[in-house]
DOLOMI-971213 format. One record per residue (C-alpha): x, y, z; residue in one letter. Coordinates in steps of 0.05 Angstrom, whole numbers, padded with zeros to 5 digits, always signed. Example, Ala and Ser with C-alpha at 12.3 -4.5 7.8 and 13.67 -1.06 7.14 Angstrom:
+00246-00090+00156a;+00273-00021+00143s;
END
This chain:
+01861+01649-01989m;+01807+01605-01950e;+01817+01532-01954l;+01755+01497-01968k;+01748+01419-01928k;+01727+01370-01974s;+01660+01332-01939p;+01687+01262-01959q;+01748+01280-01921a;+01722+01314-01858d;+01738+01256-01803l;+01690+01284-01744d;+01627+01268-01803r;+01624+01198-01778n;+01661+01197-01724k;+01586+01176-01665s;+01568+01120-01729l;+01637+01088-01713f;+01632+01095-01632t;+01574+01064-01634l;+01587+01023-01680i;+01646+01002-01632g;+01603+00990-01568l;+01559+00941-01605v;+01631+00898-01625v;+01651+00901-01541v;+01585+00895-01519l;+01584+00823-01573g;+01643+00804-01543i;+01621+00806-01468v;+01559+00767-01475l;+01588+00716-01521t;+01640+00707-01466a;+01589+00710-01419f;+01556+00644-01457e;+01620+00611-01462y;+01628+00611-01387r;+01558+00590-01377a;+01564+00537-01423s;+01629+00512-01396n;+01595+00513-01327d;+01535+00474-01343n;+01597+00415-01381i;+01634+00417-01321a;+01566+00402-01277s;+01541+00341-01315l;+01599+00310-01313g;+01593+00308-01245e;+01529+00275-01249l;+01562+00233-01305g;+01624+00208-01245d;+01554+00195-01181m;+01567+00120-01164a;+01484+00088-01181i;+01491+00043-01137e;+01446-00017-01164e;+01394-00061-01126e;+01431-00126-01107i;+01392-00176-01089t;+01392-00234-01036p;+01413-00311-01061i;+01356-00349-01021t;+01389-00422-01014r;+01335-00468-00994q;+01349-00500-00924e;+01375-00572-00936e;+01336-00619-00909i;+01374-00674-00871k;+01359-00739-00865p;+01327-00776-00805p;+01389-00823-00771p;+01381-00891-00777p;+01346-00932-00723p;+01371-00954-00667k;+01399-01029-00671p;+01350-01067-00617q;+01382-01114-00581v;+01352-01187-00582v;+01352-01231-00512e;+01372-01307-00542i;+01340-01360-00497l;+01373-01407-00475e;+01354-01477-00476i;+01373-01533-00423v;+01364-01608-00430e;+01321-01641-00368d;+01375-01679-00352d;+01438-01628-00338v;+01456-01649-00262e;+01439-01592-00206i;+01508-01613-00150e;+01489-01557-00109d;+01419-01598-00093e;+01378-01548-00038l;+01350-01599+00025e;+01282-01584+00047i;+01283-01603+00135e;+01217-01633+00167d;+01187-01573+00204s;+01119-01604+00231e;+01119-01583+00299a;+01089-01639+00344d;+01083-01652+00424e;+01152-01643+00433t;+01164-01588+00388t;+01196-01524+00434e;+01168-01448+00404v;+01208-01397+00424e;+01148-01337+00435v;+01195-01269+00426v;+01169-01201+00449e;+01181-01148+00410i;+01185-01085+00459e;+01164-01026+00434e;+01195-00958+00443e;+01165-00899+00487e;+01143-00843+00440s;+01160-00767+00480d;+01111-00740+00425e;+01072-00683+00456v;+00999-00683+00427f;+00959-00638+00428q;+00898-00624+00471f;+00843-00633+00420a;+00869-00690+00386v;+00884-00737+00438i;+00838-00792+00452e;+00832-00797+00526d;+00850-00715+00555k;+00877-00707+00617p;+00839-00686+00672e;+00844-00637+00731f;+00825-00672+00798p;+00760-00647+00803g;+00740-00628+00733g;+00752-00564+00695m;+00701-00532+00743e;+00758-00550+00803a;+00805-00514+00755l;+00767-00451+00749q;+00762-00448+00825k;+00838-00458+00834y;+00856-00411+00781l;+00816-00359+00824g;+00821-00366+00889s;+00899-00379+00886n;+00914-00310+00832t;+00939-00263+00863k;+00928-00199+00830f;+00999-00162+00840p;+00996-00089+00879e;+01042-00051+00829i;+01004-00055+00767a;+00931-00043+00810k;+00973+00023+00815e;+00983+00030+00749n;+00907-00002+00728n;+00933-00058+00692i;+00885-00116+00672q;+00881-00166+00618g;+00882-00232+00609r;+00942-00275+00604v;+00947-00351+00566f;+00990-00393+00601v;+01019-00477+00559k;+01052-00520+00587f;+01057-00600+00580v;+01019-00654+00624i;+01065-00719+00625d;+01060-00788+00630k;+01055-00771+00708k;+01004-00713+00707g;+01049-00677+00721k;+01060-00596+00700v;+01126-00585+00653t;+01152-00537+00614d;+01105-00481+00635v;+01102-00419+00596e;+01071-00351+00564i;+01031-00353+00494a;+01003-00296+00502r;+01017-00242+00545g;+00995-00178+00576v;+01048-00156+00632d;+01108-00168+00659p;+01085-00159+00728y;+01017-00203+00713l;+01062-00266+00673d;+01096-00276+00719k;+01043-00291+00770e;+01014-00326+00720a;+01058-00368+00710l;+01069-00372+00790r;+01000-00396+00795v;+01010-00459+00735v;+01065-00480+00768k;+01034-00502+00840s;+00991-00534+00802m;+00964-00608+00833p;+00981-00663+00783d;+00932-00689+00733w;+00898-00747+00711a;+00955-00766+00657p;+00926-00773+00570g;+00928-00830+00536k;+00931-00851+00463q;+00915-00923+00456r;+00908-00942+00523g;+00981-00913+00531k;+00997-00844+00578p;+01029-00799+00542v;+01051-00719+00540k;+00993-00674+00529v;+01006-00601+00510s;+00943-00545+00550y;+00942-00476+00547i;+00902-00429+00610v;+00878-00360+00599p;+00891-00331+00664i;+00830-00273+00664n;+00860-00207+00713f;+00806-00150+00705k;+00801-00101+00760l;+00730-00087+00788f;
END
């Protein structure tokens, strides 16, 4: 005898329906869990923002500088004049002797000696200039005739103008001879020799008194 199943008692009939319902329930639970977690994260982040310290803008306090009063004026010293009566006697009285001179009065004359100056004057500013015996033309002739061209300078074709500086003392003698601007040691040596062998000059004078005068003379060494 074949058993007949009742449609209401068949469990496989609603199997797919229950499976779908279970999937929907599981999906809902998962979505609810994600939403809950996201809401907790938002709340946590908002809480962190709330905990942040907010810097307040501090307005500096300005104080007006205290104006100090000016210092009190210094006390002025007032000189007190003491008036003395005319009847006060003076113990030490100055005696004035008669200083009028007569025929018998002797007057002592004191001579003031002027110290001799060793100052050396420049030739251009001296009042009475020193002079070579016979004048400047005689000086040029003397230099031309007494100067000898060194042979070693000729061999090496050395020529030029040597400036010699010297001092004419109070007696007219040539002293302190030196080279002011030289050319060659051999030419310089010859120029010094010629100047040192000069005769005495007429000394220069300042205010009528002989003085020392400096002078510079050029000696030209030229090959022809």
